N, C-alpha and C positions, 0 to 999 in steps of 0.2 A: 844478525851473522848470517850470511850464507854457508851455507852447509852443502856438500854434493855425498851422496852416496851409490856407488858403482855395484853393480852384481851381474851375472851371469856367466860371467868364466867358467874354465874347467877345461878339462882334457880332450881331444878329440883327435882322431885320425885326420891324416892329410886328406882334402877331399871335402871334409865335412863342414859343418857349419853351427854356428852359434848367436844367439843375439844377446847382447849387453843392452842394461837399461841405465840409467842415471836419473836420480829422483834429487830434484832441486829444492830446497828449502831456502827460507828468510829474505827471497827477493820474488820481484815480480816477472816472472818466467815468461810470460808472453811476449813481453819486450827485449827479450834477451838472446844474444846470439850464443850457439852452442858449438862446442868444439870435441872432437876426442882424440885423442893424443896416445901414444904408447912408448914404454921403454923396454929394452931387451937389456939384460946384464952385457955392462961394458960400453954401453952406448946412450948415445944423449937422448931425449925423450923428443920424439917428434911427433909433429902433427899429422894426423891420420884423415879425418874429415869433419867439415864443415856445414852447420846449418843458420842460414841467419833468420832474423824473426819473421821474415816474410816468406820464408820455405826456400830460399834459394841456399843451396847446396854446391862444395866444392870438396875434391877426394886429392889424396898425393895420388902419385902416379901407378906407384906401388901396391894401390888397392882398387883402383877402377873399374868399373865392370862386376867387381867381387862385394865389395861393401855397399850398404845402404844406410844412411844416416836419416833419423825422422826424429818427429818429435809428436806429443800430445799435449798441447798447453793444458787442457782440462785436469792432466793427471801432473804435470810440472815433471816431467821426464822427457828425455832425449834417449834414441836409440840407436845400436848400433848392430845392424845385419851384419854377420860375415859369412860369407860362402865360400864356396870352393876354397878353404884355408889350405896354408902353406906353412910348413915348418918354420920359414921366415917369419910369418906373423906372430910366433910366440913372443910374447911382451907380459909385462904389465899395463894393462887399459886404464888411463885416466880419461873424466870430461872434466872440463870446465864451461864456466859461464861469463859473459862477456857484456858490458852497456858502453857503447860509442867508443870501443876498443879500449875499454880498461876489463881487466881481468877483476872480476866480483870476489874471487874465493881463492882461499890455500888450496893445495891440490888434496886430494881425498886419498884415500886408504888404495885406492884402483882394485881392478879385478885380473887376478891371472889367468892369461889363455895360454895352453900349452898344447901343440900342435904333436903327432907323434906321425912320423914318418914309416 
């Protein structure tokens, strides 16, 4: 069974930075595509960033130039470096893992990001 464990969230002032981590177990990480999503109170979960198994990345327009997704296949871990955080970035952040377009895992517990203005 594929499991995801997110960490690294916290409280940060606007303009600050955080790095989120997501450790994946139970799957062949190196051949998976990975995504970060977020869900703010009262809103739907949205895709924030994507990294393919070959390293291709893509970002939501709202975070382009501020967030960077990366992966370490040796550690089965995907990261989300978040810089220049804004209050509207506050949400619970989740990762997920995909093969050939299929979601491999249920959502994990996520990690809370709070940004004070």
